[in-house]
C-alpha positions, 0 to 999 in steps of 0.5 A: 408103339411107346415105351412107358418109363416107370423107374423103381417098378418091376411091373407084372402083367398091366391090366387095362379097364376104362382109362386106366392102367393098373399094373402090380409092382413085383418089388420094389428097388430099396427092399427086395424082401417081401416088397412092391406095390400097385401103380395106377397110370391114366389114359395120358400113361401118367402115374397118378397113384401107387398104392402101398409106394410112393407118391409119384412125383414129376419133375420137368416131365420125368417121372423120379424113381417110386419105392414101397412105402407101406409093408402092405404086398410081398410081390404082388403079382397081378391085379384084376379090375371088376366093373364095380372099380374093386382091385384084387392083388394076387401075390406071389411068395407072400406066405400064400395068403389069398388075394387081396381085394381093394375097394373104393372108399 
């Protein structure tokens, strides 16, 4: 068993699809009001992307604190990834919006 340190990320139900782990981050530590982002880790458990969040920065092998950078999500609570690689993001307390579908470009 391994503990993956994700400073600044309150992760909800991670999903593994292929070589990546996808997880909704319910809220950002800098702003609890309608915040959050989606984080993606590779098979080495390194953050490679934060959709709506700050760029993942590693210093001396340690991940620096992550936070919401863009107001895309309001408390993302769950993610699903389909066979085409599209990411579906469900949100909590977000004004009853439908889940977002994020596609590759």
